[in-house]
RODO-2510 file (C-alpha; in nm, 4 decimals, decimal comma):
residues 354
     n   res          X          Y          Z
     1     m     5,9889     4,5697    13,5791
     2     g     5,8199     4,8813    13,4513
     3     t     5,6898     5,1695    13,6569
     4     a     5,4307     5,1687    13,9263
     5     g     5,2545     5,4199    14,1408
     6     g     5,4590     5,5415    14,4329
     7     g     5,4690     5,8295    14,6733
     8     a     5,5647     5,9340    15,0196
     9     l     5,3732     6,0031    15,3381
    10     r     5,5354     6,2190    15,6028
    11     l     5,4748     6,1432    15,9696
    12     p     5,6653     6,4276    16,1389
    13     g     5,8326     6,3771    16,4737
    14     l     5,7980     5,9971    16,4852
    15     h     6,0604     5,7224    16,4936
    16     g     5,9532     5,3802    16,3716
    17     y     6,0120     5,0556    16,5606
    18     a     5,7892     4,7920    16,3986
    19     a     5,5867     4,7310    16,0836
    20     e     5,3522     4,4482    15,9937
    21     f     5,1489     4,3737    15,6828
    22     s     4,7809     4,3042    15,7208
    23     p     4,6964     3,9360    15,6634
    24     y     4,3645     4,0518    15,5155
    25     w     4,4335     4,3480    15,2828
    26     p     4,7235     4,3571    15,0345
    27     g     4,9261     4,6754    15,0645
    28     r     4,7991     4,7656    15,4113
    29     v     5,0618     4,8030    15,6835
    30     a     5,0520     4,8916    16,0524
    31     c     5,3455     5,0838    16,2008
    32     a     5,4341     5,1334    16,5674
    33     a     5,6249     5,4527    16,6400
    34     a     5,7472     5,6750    16,9209
    35     q     5,8647     6,0315    16,9715
    36     y     6,2206     6,1259    17,0721
    37     y     6,3635     5,7818    16,9880
    38     g     6,1409     5,6257    17,2539
    39     i     6,3269     5,8080    17,5309
    40     a     6,0337     6,0372    17,6081
    41     g     5,7040     6,1512    17,4619
    42     c     5,4068     5,9667    17,3169
    43     g     5,3537     5,6825    17,0733
    44     t     5,1494     5,6450    16,7558
    45     l     4,9913     5,3503    16,5780
    46     a     4,9627     5,4360    16,2075
    47     v     4,7671     5,2245    15,9587
    48     l     4,8810     5,2904    15,6010
    49     e     4,7770     5,1712    15,2589
    50     q     4,9264     5,1937    14,9131
    51     n     4,6974     5,2721    14,6207
    52     e     4,7926     5,3209    14,2569
    53     a     4,9215     5,6739    14,3065
    54     e     5,0304     5,7215    14,6659
    55     i     5,0454     5,6020    15,0235
    56     v     4,7553     5,7135    15,2395
    57     l     4,7103     5,7243    15,6141
    58     l     4,3909     5,5337    15,6927
    59     r     4,3953     5,5667    16,0697
    60     s     4,6234     5,6829    16,3461
    61     f     4,5934     5,6333    16,7199
    62     d     4,7983     5,7968    16,9933
    63     w     4,9189     5,6489    17,3203
    64     n     5,0778     5,8248    17,6176
    65     d     5,4054     5,6318    17,5857
    66     g     5,6169     5,5052    17,2981
    67     l     5,4842     5,2121    17,0920
    68     f     5,7501     4,9558    17,0020
    69     d     5,5720     4,6592    16,8418
    70     v     5,2501     4,5790    16,6594
    71     t     5,0636     4,2746    16,5295
    72     w     4,7320     4,2068    16,3575
    73     s     4,4593     3,9877    16,5005
    74     e     4,4141     3,6613    16,3137
    75     n     4,0374     3,6475    16,3656
    76     n     3,9330     4,0098    16,3089
    77     e     4,0558     4,2175    16,0166
    78     h     4,0131     4,5451    16,2058
    79     v     4,1898     4,4575    16,5311
    80     l     4,5539     4,5363    16,6135
    81     i     4,7635     4,4906    16,9266
    82     t     5,0526     4,7168    17,0238
    83     s     5,3068     4,7078    17,3047
    84     s     5,4249     5,0172    17,4861
    85     g     5,7215     5,1392    17,6852
    86     d     5,4994     5,1684    17,9922
    87     g     5,4713     4,7880    18,0042
    88     s     5,1162     4,7678    17,8706
    89     l     4,9456     4,6099    17,5693
    90     q     4,6738     4,7969    17,3806
    91     i     4,3994     4,6476    17,1621
    92     w     4,2780     4,8791    16,8850
    93     d     3,9883     4,8597    16,6400
    94     t     4,0671     5,0375    16,3136
    95     a     3,6957     5,0526    16,2337
    96     k     3,6517     5,2904    16,5287
    97     t     3,7894     5,6411    16,5644
    98     k     3,8559     5,6063    16,9355
    99     g     4,0674     5,3595    17,1220
   100     p     4,2040     5,1502    17,2583
   101     l     3,9373     4,8887    17,3170
   102     q     4,1295     4,7340    17,6053
   103     v     4,4584     4,7855    17,7880
   104     y     4,6503     4,5119    17,9697
   105     k     4,9226     4,5864    18,2207
   106     e     5,0979     4,2493    18,2638
   107     h     5,3881     4,2857    18,0265
   108     t     5,5557     3,9521    18,1030
   109     q     5,2483     3,7421    18,0313
   110     e     5,0107     3,6499    17,7495
   111     w     4,6460     3,7453    17,7296
   112     d     4,3172     3,6209    17,6008
   113     p     4,1053     3,9291    17,5117
   114     a     3,7868     3,7355    17,5832
   115     v     3,9023     3,6476    17,9355
   116     g     4,0511     3,9847    18,0192
   117     k     4,3471     3,8554    18,2186
   118     s     4,6612     3,6514    18,1712
   119     l     4,6178     3,2799    18,1158
   120     c     4,9581     3,1630    18,2296
   121     t     5,3032     3,2894    18,3233
   122     f     5,6113     3,1354    18,1631
   123     k     5,9322     3,1669    18,3605
   124     g     6,2800     3,0480    18,2794
   125     h     6,4696     3,3155    18,0900
   126     e     6,7413     3,4865    18,2889
   127     a     6,7438     3,8151    18,0984
   128     v     6,5223     4,0381    17,8846
   129     i     6,2987     3,8592    17,6298
   130     y     6,3250     4,0389    17,2972
   131     s     6,1149     3,8245    17,0644
   132     t     5,8454     3,5556    17,0667
   133     i     5,6808     3,3664    16,7818
   134     w     5,3947     3,1164    16,7672
   135     s     5,4573     2,7946    16,5791
   136     p     5,2619     2,7969    16,2508
   137     h     5,2445     2,4159    16,2727
   138     i     5,1902     2,3122    16,6372
   139     p     4,8927     2,4603    16,8261
   140     g     4,9882     2,6135    17,1598
   141     c     5,3623     2,6008    17,0903
   142     f     5,5801     2,9118    17,0771
   143     a     5,9463     3,0113    17,0884
   144     s     6,1213     3,2984    17,2638
   145     a     6,4588     3,4696    17,2191
   146     s     6,6369     3,6421    17,5033
   147     g     6,9327     3,8404    17,6188
   148     d     7,0390     3,5318    17,8137
   149     q     7,1691     3,3986    17,4771
   150     t     6,9116     3,1196    17,4534
   151     l     6,6252     3,0250    17,2236
   152     r     6,3502     2,8483    17,4169
   153     v     6,0460     2,6492    17,3028
   154     w     5,7305     2,6402    17,5170
   155     d     5,3905     2,4712    17,5281
   156     v     5,0951     2,6605    17,6755
   157     k     4,9686     2,3370    17,8319
   158     a     5,2873     2,3070    18,0374
   159     p     5,4354     2,6376    18,1577
   160     k     5,7738     2,4703    18,2100
   161     v     6,0103     2,5210    17,9165
   162     n     6,0237     2,2283    17,6722
   163     l     6,3556     2,3010    17,5073
   164     v     6,6502     2,5328    17,5753
   165     i     6,8937     2,6047    17,2907
   166     p     7,2167     2,7958    17,3692
   167     a     7,1939     2,9549    17,0272
   168     h     7,4504     3,2371    17,0430
   169     q     7,7236     3,3747    17,2632
   170     a     7,5497     3,7109    17,2582
   171     e     7,2051     3,8572    17,3179
   172     i     6,9413     3,7184    17,0784
   173     l     6,7141     3,9956    16,9518
   174     s     6,4858     3,8092    16,7113
   175     c     6,3538     3,4669    16,6129
   176     d     6,1128     3,3277    16,3560
   177     w     5,9582     2,9928    16,2668
   178     c     5,9826     2,8507    15,9155
   179     k     5,6411     2,8289    15,7502
   180     y     5,7380     2,5089    15,5650
   181     d     5,9207     2,3100    15,8342
   182     e     5,7813     2,2602    16,1834
   183     n     6,1280     2,1854    16,3216
   184     l     6,3178     2,4825    16,1766
   185     l     6,3688     2,8178    16,3497
   186     v     6,6073     3,1051    16,2851
   187     t     6,7673     3,3451    16,5341
   188     g     6,9371     3,6815    16,4901
   189     a     7,1734     3,8212    16,7503
   190     v     7,4066     4,0957    16,8624
   191     d     7,6989     3,8882    16,7292
   192     c     7,5828     3,9871    16,3754
   193     s     7,4942     3,6275    16,2802
   194     l     7,1796     3,4454    16,1769
   195     k     7,1529     3,0798    16,2786
   196     g     6,9057     2,8108    16,1790
   197     w     6,8049     2,5453    16,4329
   198     d     6,6506     2,2027    16,3845
   199     l     6,4568     2,1157    16,6996
   200     r     6,5376     1,7471    16,6509
   201     n     6,9121     1,8116    16,6772
   202     i     7,0249     2,1270    16,8577
   203     r     7,3925     2,0392    16,8990
   204     q     7,4860     2,2610    16,6064
   205     p     7,3003     2,5004    16,3766
   206     v     7,1656     2,3925    16,0392
   207     f     7,3068     2,7084    15,8838
   208     i     7,4967     3,0216    15,9838
   209     l     7,4535     3,3387    15,7774
   210     l     7,7176     3,6099    15,8056
   211     g     7,7242     3,9522    15,6463
   212     h     7,5682     4,2049    15,8815
   213     t     7,8192     4,4290    16,0565
   214     y     7,6075     4,5265    16,3557
   215     a     7,3410     4,3613    16,5701
   216     i     7,0525     4,1950    16,3837
   217     r     6,7266     4,3478    16,5031
   218     r     6,4696     4,1326    16,3228
   219     v     6,4513     3,8252    16,0992
   220     k     6,1576     3,6814    15,9023
   221     f     6,1142     3,3667    15,6948
   222     s     5,9504     3,4071    15,3551
   223     p     5,5840     3,3008    15,3382
   224     f     5,6421     3,1844    14,9773
   225     h     5,9814     3,0068    14,9782
   226     a     6,1001     2,7414    15,2217
   227     t     6,4657     2,8529    15,2186
   228     l     6,4343     3,2318    15,1835
   229     l     6,4464     3,4804    15,4685
   230     a     6,5070     3,8509    15,5313
   231     s     6,6854     4,0335    15,8104
   232     c     6,7385     4,3932    15,9191
   233     s     7,0130     4,5356    16,1338
   234     y     7,1610     4,8286    16,3169
   235     d     7,4070     4,8418    16,0248
   236     f     7,1260     5,0264    15,8352
   237     t     7,0678     4,7391    15,5894
   238     v     6,7999     4,4880    15,4960
   239     r     6,9412     4,1625    15,3609
   240     f     6,7771     3,8767    15,1724
   241     w     6,9109     3,5208    15,2024
   242     d     6,8654     3,1732    15,0605
   243     f     7,0309     2,9345    15,3051
   244     s     7,0170     2,6465    15,0537
   245     k     7,2728     2,8131    14,8246
   246     p     7,6535     2,8036    14,8529
   247     n     7,6497     3,1852    14,8498
   248     p     7,3359     3,2504    15,0568
   249     l     7,3327     3,6326    15,0533
   250     l     7,1015     3,7287    14,7655
   251     e     7,0898     4,1042    14,8057
   252     t     7,1817     4,3838    15,0442
   253     v     6,9479     4,6823    15,0445
   254     e     7,1081     5,0029    15,1701
   255     h     6,8155     5,2450    15,1544
   256     h     6,8390     5,3568    15,5190
   257     t     7,0819     5,5851    15,6944
   258     e     6,9712     5,5006    16,0475
   259     f     6,9129     5,1845    16,2547
   260     t     6,6718     4,9478    16,0760
   261     c     6,4500     4,8100    16,3530
   262     g     6,1418     4,6471    16,2017
   263     l     6,0750     4,4117    15,9127
   264     d     5,7867     4,2158    15,7660
   265     l     5,7098     4,0221    15,4468
   266     s     5,3707     4,0411    15,2814
   267     l     5,1441     3,7362    15,2854
   268     h     4,9743     3,8530    14,9648
   269     n     5,2382     3,9920    14,7304
   270     r     5,5420     3,7793    14,6587
   271     g     5,8577     3,9649    14,7523
   272     q     5,6863     4,2675    14,9051
   273     c     5,8700     4,3825    15,2145
   274     a     5,8095     4,6419    15,4845
   275     a     6,1072     4,7880    15,6685
   276     v     6,1001     5,0457    15,9444
   277     r     6,3827     5,2497    16,0898
   278     s     6,4435     5,4529    16,4029
   279     g     6,5981     5,7813    16,3040
   280     s     6,5330     6,0952    16,1087
   281     r     6,6389     6,2435    15,7809
   282     r     6,4794     6,5174    15,5739
   283     k     6,4926     6,3203    15,2529
   284     q     6,4638     5,9427    15,2506
   285     e     6,6473     5,7762    14,9610
   286     l     6,4915     5,4521    14,8476
   287     q     6,5859     5,1819    14,6038
   288     s     6,5452     4,8116    14,5423
   289     a     6,4650     4,5096    14,7560
   290     a     6,4031     4,1666    14,6083
   291     e     6,1318     4,0313    14,3810
   292     g     5,8520     4,2831    14,4181
   293     s     5,7709     4,6284    14,5468
   294     l     5,9267     4,7523    14,8674
   295     l     5,7674     4,9531    15,1440
   296     c     6,0172     5,1489    15,3517
   297     r     5,9269     5,3621    15,6459
   298     g     6,1612     5,6242    15,7824
   299     s     6,1089     5,8254    16,0965
   300     n     5,8612     6,0505    15,9189
   301     t     5,8374     5,9088    15,5669
   302     v     5,6761     5,5992    15,4164
   303     s     5,7434     5,5136    15,0537
   304     f     5,6739     5,2313    14,8090
   305     v     5,9155     5,1669    14,5243
   306     i     5,9644     4,9022    14,2576
   307     p     6,3060     4,7300    14,2514
   308     t     6,5400     4,8541    13,9837
   309     g     6,8405     4,6389    14,0673
   310     k     7,0347     4,9403    14,1909
   311     d     7,1479     5,0102    14,5433
   312     i     7,2309     5,3374    14,7084
   313     k     7,5583     5,3461    14,8955
   314     i     7,5086     5,3909    15,2670
   315     m     7,6154     5,7236    15,4122
   316     q     7,9400     5,6993    15,6024
   317     d     7,8297     5,9486    15,8637
   318     g     7,5109     5,7604    15,9504
   319     f     7,6008     5,7015    16,3144
   320     s     7,7015     6,0626    16,3695
   321     q     7,3600     6,1642    16,2350
   322     i     7,1860     5,9311    16,4790
   323     y     7,3669     6,0684    16,7806
   324     w     7,3256     6,4268    16,6600
   325     h     6,9487     6,3833    16,6215
   326     m     6,9282     6,2150    16,9628
   327     f     7,1177     6,5102    17,1131
   328     v     6,8896     6,7629    16,9448
   329     g     6,5825     6,5673    17,0538
   330     l     6,6966     6,5562    17,4154
   331     i     6,7812     6,9279    17,4146
   332     s     6,4366     7,0058    17,2728
   333     f     6,2685     6,7874    17,5332
   334     f     6,4497     6,9428    17,8281
   335     s     6,3982     7,2936    17,6865
   336     l     6,0233     7,2343    17,6728
   337     a     6,0305     7,0947    18,0250
   338     l     6,2204     7,4008    18,1462
   339     l     5,9721     7,6370    17,9817
   340     f     5,6882     7,4459    18,1461
   341     l     5,8437     7,4562    18,4920
   342     l     5,9736     7,8151    18,4751
   343     p     5,6444     7,9851    18,5814
   344     f     5,6211     7,7592    18,8876
   345     a     5,9803     7,8371    18,9813
   346     l     5,9163     8,2136    18,9530
   347     v     5,6107     8,1857    19,1759
   348     l     5,8129     7,9998    19,4405
   349     v     6,0970     8,2529    19,4269
   350     s     5,8642     8,5507    19,4563
   351     h     5,6832     8,3862    19,7432
   352     n     6,0129     8,3383    19,9337
   353     i     6,1178     8,6987    19,8683
   354     l     5,7895     8,8306    20,0029
***
C-alpha cells in the first residue's frame, strides 16, 4: 500500500484504558489513561492527532484519579466527557487550557449538561454495568451489558427495562449496536465469545464468534460495513470479523504484549482503527490491522502504521511482564508514600522520647 508518514509519541507513566476517534476531525483521537494501572495516582485525558510526519499531542488534561473511558460530544467538536475511578464524570473543552467545565458525581445515572443533574435512574441490573451504547436508530433507546450476564435494552421515557437477554454464562464486558440494523447488537464476554442478538428473537444468538483466548474487553461494529466488526481482548490481540462468512475471522493483530482494553473505528477513514492497552514496554512493536492505517496506543507510546500484511508473534512472557510491572509500580508507590510519611513519624518519635 506504499509508505505513509508515521511516528511515535511517548506518554511516560500512563496506562491506557480507552480511545475514541473524533467524529469531526479525521486522525484525531482522545485517550483516557491512568497511572499505576489505575490502582493509584492520577488520570490524564490526551487529545492526539496524526499529521503527515508524526503524531502530535494537541491537548492534555489531568484529573486527580484514574480516567477509564472517554467519548466525544455529538453537538460540539471541542467537548469530551471522561469517567473516573472516583465515580465522577468530567466535561472538558479542548479549546480551553483549563478544565474541566463541569464535574458530575452520580456515577450510576445519566446527565444532561444543560440541566446539571441526572434526568432519570435506571435500575434492574444485579451486578456491575460495564458498557452502555445508544441506539443509532431509535431515539432515547440504549443497551447495557453487565456482570450479571445479561444484555438489557432501555427507553429513557420508561425507566423500567424493556428487554432482558441472558446473553452469556459469564460477565459481559462490552456491547455495541449495528449501524445498519436497528435490531442487531453484539456482546463480548469473559467466556471469550462474541454473540450477535436480534431483538425480535432472543432465544438464540444470530452468530457466535470464537477465537479469543481471554476475556473480550471491547467490541465495535464497523461504520462502513454491515457485517464487519472488531474486538480487543485480554489475550493481547485485536481481531477483525465478518459474521456473514463461513470463516468469520478475517485477521488477528498481535501488536500488543499487554492487555488490550480500548478500541474504536474511525468514522472518516475506512479501516482506520484505534487500540489502547494497559501495560508498559520500552519499545512498542507495531504491525498491520485491516484495510487502512492503524493507530495503536501503548502505556506511553502512540503510533500510526500502514498495514503490511505481516503480524508480529505475541511474546510468550506477556503475562509475567504485566505482573512484574504491576509489582514494580506498587513498590514505587509505597516507597514514595513511606518517604512522604517518614518525617512525620520521626517528629512523633522524637516528641515521645522528649
